[in-house]
N, C-alpha and C positions, 0 to 999 in steps of 0.2 A: 747658187740657187737662183732659178729663173722666176721672174715676177712679171705680172702684166702692168704696163705703163700706158699713160696718155701723155703725149708731147704736144703742147700748144705753143706756137711761136708766131711773132709778127715780123714781117720782112719789109724793108724800106720800100716805099712807093716810088722812089726815084728810078727804080729799075722796071723793065717791062714785065708783062705777064709771063712770057716765055722764060725770062731769066729767073723769075720767081719759081716757076715749075722746075727749072733746072736745079735750083737750090733744094727744092723738095726732093727731087730724085737723088741728089747727092747725099742728103741726110738718110733717106731710105736705104741707099746702097751702103752707107756707113753702118747702119744698124745691122744689115744682113751680113756685112763683112765681119762683124764681131759676133756671129752666130745668133743673131736676134731674128725674130720672126715678125714681120709687119703684117698685122691682121687687117687693118683698114687705114687708108690714107686718102684724104680728100684733096681735091685740087685747091690751090690757093684762091681765096676770094677777096676782093677789095672791100674794105670796111672803113667807116668813119670812126675815129677814136673819140672818146669822151673828153679827152684833154690831149694836148700835143705831147709827143714823145720825141725828143731830139729834133724839135721844130717841125715835126711831121704830123699832119692832121688825118691823112688817109694812109693806110698801110695794107699790105697783103697779109691775110690771116690763114694759118695752116694748122690742121690738127691731124695727128698720126697716133694710131693705137698699135702697140707692139708688145712682144714678149721678149724679155732681155735678162741677161745675167746681172745680178746686183753688183758684183765685183767690178764689172766693166762699165758701169753707169757713169763713173767719174770721167772716163775717157770720152764718152759721148758728150758730156757737159763741157768738157774742155774744148772739143771741136766746135760746139755750138757757140762758145764764147769767142773763138777765133774767127768765126764767120762775120765779116764786117757788115753785111747787109741784114743780119738778124738783129733787130732792135731789142727785143725781149723774148724770153722763153720761159716755160714752166713745165716741169716734169712731175706728173702725179702718179701715185700707185693706184691701180684699179683692182678692186676685189675680184671681179669676174670679167672675162674677156667680153668685149662688146660684140654682140651678134645682132644683126639686123633682123627684125621680126617683120613678117608680112603685114601690110596695112590692114586694119580691121575694116570689114565691110558692114555697113549699118544694116540692121534687120529691117525687112520689109514690114510695113504696118499691116495688121490683119484687116482684111476688107469685110465690112459689115454690109450685108445686102439691105436694100431699101425695104424689102418685105418685113424683115425683122424689126426695123425701126418703126414702121407704120403700125405693126401689131402691138408694139409696146406702148404706143400712144393711146390713151383712153380719153374718150370725149367727156366733157364737163357734165353733160346730161346724165351719162351712165354713173358717174361718181355721185351725183346728187341723189339718184334713185337708190343706190346702195346705202347712202347715209340715211335716207328716209326710212328704209327697211330696218336698218340697225336701230335707229331711234325708236321706231314703233315697237320692235321686239323688246327693247329695254323699258319702254313705258308699260307694256303689258305685264312684265314680270314684277 
């Protein structure tokens, strides 16, 4: 049965960026060789770790999303363990395949014309006149 997975792993920073990309390509090819489908794979990026792992503070971080047969997943994990430059890895089940959505564009604010702003402003004198009229009407009743 095929399942959607996310594979996150960190690669030793002792190797160059090109070598880290080569390891990434090697893992993607391994997934495809086992009839898996790689839906998204990012380039390795250098990150600082919160704590040292095997005496390394900086590593290459890589994330790959793929669809893979659950029976063959153990073979993939075995190959990840054998790769000496991969310090740690994590394979997660993903409920839905990851699809990039287009970025949202903010709505443009409605423009209010200056005429409508000025017409809504009522002068203090007009308000006082209306209050006087209302008070006179209430006194007469």
